[in-house]
C-alpha distance (Angstrom), angle and dihedral (degrees) to the residues before:
residue distance angle dihedral
M1 . . .
T2 3.79 . .
A3 3.78 127.6 .
R4 3.77 114.8 -111.3
S5 3.77 126.6 -137.7
R6 3.79 94.4 -147.7
V7 3.75 133.3 49.8
P8 3.83 111.5 -94.0
S9 3.79 116.3 -111.3
S10 3.80 89.0 -114.4
M11 3.81 87.9 63.2
S12 3.81 98.3 49.4
N13 3.79 120.2 143.8
T14 3.77 92.2 -119.7
Q15 3.80 112.9 128.1
D16 3.77 106.6 -115.8
A17 3.79 126.2 173.1
S18 3.79 90.4 -152.7
R19 3.81 93.7 65.1
I20 3.75 118.1 126.9
A21 3.79 125.7 -149.9
V22 3.76 124.5 -143.7
T23 3.78 133.5 177.6
V24 3.77 121.6 -128.0
Q25 3.78 117.5 -157.5
F26 3.78 118.7 -161.4
T27 3.77 126.0 -144.9
N28 3.81 89.5 -101.5
G29 3.83 90.1 58.6
E30 3.81 96.6 -107.4
R31 3.79 113.0 137.1
I32 3.80 131.2 -155.4
A33 3.80 132.4 -175.3
V34 3.79 117.5 -125.3
P35 3.83 122.3 -170.2
L36 3.79 115.0 -150.9
L37 3.76 140.5 178.1
P38 3.81 113.9 -113.7
T39 3.80 88.9 -111.4
A40 3.83 92.4 62.6
R41 3.76 118.5 122.4
A42 3.79 126.9 -148.7
Q43 3.81 90.7 -99.4
D44 3.83 89.2 57.8
L45 3.80 90.8 52.2
Q46 3.78 91.6 47.2
F47 3.81 92.0 49.0
E48 3.81 93.3 48.7
A49 3.81 93.7 44.2
L50 3.80 91.1 52.0
R51 3.81 91.2 46.5
R52 3.80 91.0 52.7
A53 3.81 92.3 42.6
A54 3.81 90.9 54.8
K55 3.81 88.4 60.4
R56 3.81 86.8 57.7
G57 3.79 95.2 48.5
I58 3.80 98.5 -97.8
H59 3.79 108.4 124.8
A60 3.79 126.4 -175.3
S61 3.77 137.8 131.7
P62 3.81 124.3 -118.9
A63 3.81 88.4 -109.8
D64 3.82 89.1 61.0
T65 3.81 94.9 52.0
E66 3.76 140.3 70.7
L67 3.81 123.9 -157.4
R68 3.81 115.7 -144.1
T69 3.76 137.8 172.7
S70 3.79 117.0 -111.5
G71 3.77 130.0 -128.4
T72 3.77 135.7 66.1
N73 3.82 95.3 -40.6
P74 3.82 106.9 34.2
S75 3.79 117.5 -168.0
I76 3.78 132.1 -164.4
V77 3.80 111.2 -108.3
D78 3.80 116.9 -138.4
E79 3.80 115.4 -130.1
E80 3.82 91.6 -120.4
D81 3.83 95.1 53.6
Y82 3.78 117.1 111.9
I83 3.80 110.1 -119.9
V84 3.82 92.5 -133.4
D85 3.81 89.3 56.9
V86 3.82 95.1 54.1
L87 3.81 98.1 32.4
P88 3.84 92.8 90.5
L89 3.83 87.9 60.7
T90 3.80 92.2 62.2
A91 3.78 130.1 85.9
S92 3.83 110.5 -119.1
N93 3.84 93.0 -12.9
T94 3.80 89.8 -66.7
F95 3.79 127.1 144.7
I96 3.80 124.8 -168.7
L97 3.80 117.8 -134.7
D98 3.77 104.5 -160.0
I99 3.79 111.9 -156.8
R100 3.78 119.3 -165.5
K101 3.80 108.2 -118.2
T102 3.79 91.9 -127.7
A103 3.80 90.5 58.9
V104 3.81 99.4 51.3
R105 3.78 116.0 99.5
T106 3.76 115.4 175.3
L107 3.77 123.8 -159.9
Q108 3.78 116.8 -107.2
Q109 3.78 114.2 -109.8
P110 3.85 113.8 -125.7
């Protein structure tokens, strides 16, 4: 999976009543909300979660992460999966974005 320089079309700023909202929980336990269009794929969610995480000082590339469902039987989500197709497999609409410890670089606090 490669990082993109522009926002995917499934993440556009257009107001759309059919948007869905999911929660992404990082390995460190921090959680963020991510609104998506129903046509979003797992790679779009991963891209947007990493973009938002970078604002919070959590830095990793898509190659250093793995997106999983949450709950009692978590499963790895393939980058081509549509979020609406795998959403029922999550607990409380939450996905886990597992970041390898060697990849995480946090910003220094002043």
